[in-house]
N, C-alpha and C positions, 0 to 999 in steps of 0.2 A: 504494499499500499504506500503510495506516495501522497504526502500531504504537506503543503507549505507551512512552515512555522509561522510566517508572517502573512496575513492576508493581503491580497492586492487591494490597493486603495481604489475604490470605485467612486463615481459621482454620487451614488446613493449613500455610501458610507461617509463621504465628506459632507454631504448635505445633512445627514443625521448628526454628525459631530457638531456642525455649526448650529443646528437647531436645538440641541440639548443644552448648549451653553453659548448663546449668541453674543453676549457682551464680552466674555472671555475670548471667544474665538475672534471677534473683531479687534480686541486689544492686542492679541498675539499677532494677528496679521499686520496691524499698524506698526508694532514693535519690530517685527521681522523686516518690514519694508524700510523702516528707518535704519536698522543695522546694516542692511545690504546696499543702502544708497551710496552713491559716489561720495567720497570724502577725502580724508588724508590718504586713505587706501582706495585703490580702484575697486570696483564691484568684482572684477575678475579675481583680484588678489583676495578679497574677502571670501569668495566662494572656494578658492583653492585652500584657504585656511579652514573653511568649514568642512571640506572633504577630509582633511587631515584630522580634525577634531572628531568628525563622525566616525573615523576608524578607531579612535580611542574610546569613544562612548559606545561604539559598536551598534549604531543605529542604522539598519539597512535602508530605511526610508530616506534618512539624511544622506547617506552615501550615494544613493541613486540620484536624489533630487539635486544635491549640490554638485555632483559630478556633471550631470546634464547642464546645470546652470553655468558652471565654470567653462565647459566646452562651448556653450553658446556665447560666452563672453570672450572667447578666443584662447582659452587655456590649452596648452598642448598636453598630449599623453605624458610626455617627459616631465613637465611641471607638476602634473598631478601625482605621478609616481614618486618624484622626489619629495613632495609634501607628505605623502603616505609614509615614506621611509623615515622622515623626520618624526612623524607621529609615533612610529614603531620604536624608534630610538628613545623618545622621550618616555614612552610607556615602560620600556624595559629598563631604561636608565633609572627611573624612579624606584623600581624594585631593587636594582643594584644599590642605589644610594641609601635606601632605607635598611639595607642589610646591617648597617652599623648599629641600628637600634637593637636588633637581635644579638649581635656580637657583644654589645655593652651589657645586656642582661646575662649572657653566658658568662662573661668575665665577672660580673657581680655575684652571680650564683657560685662560680668556682671559688672566688675569694672568700665568700661567706662559709662555704663548706670547709675550705682549708683552715679557717680560723675556728672551726668547730661550732659555728653559729648557723642556725637556719637562715635561709634567704629572707630578706625583708623588702619592704617597699612593693613596687609593682610586680616583681618576680614572685613574691609570696602570695600576693593577692590573686594572681592569675595561674598559679601552679596547680596542675591537675595530677594528683598522684595516680600511679598505675593501679588498675583495679584487678 
């Protein structure tokens, strides 16, 4: 059985979404229009950024929509792929950078055990003994 995880956006679904919360829908549309309007950054650049961010937030609708919009604004496949790689590096880089938090906890736990003291602070509060 093949079933899409994400439904295709149809006019009926879009109309239903607008109809269920018309004020919020209008406000979001206005907000989005203002954000992607030409400014210090070109609309093309904004959509390239949006494609990269959409890969980090993992929103397939945003990936498709902003890729289409970026291409319509003249973005190249190479520009989009570079932006996606920047997003991938930032996502993985954050995991790498945050590893020092775990390492600091490991060191604190090792030091506490070496001194014959149980771990305290965050390590003690989050420690889950083996069952």
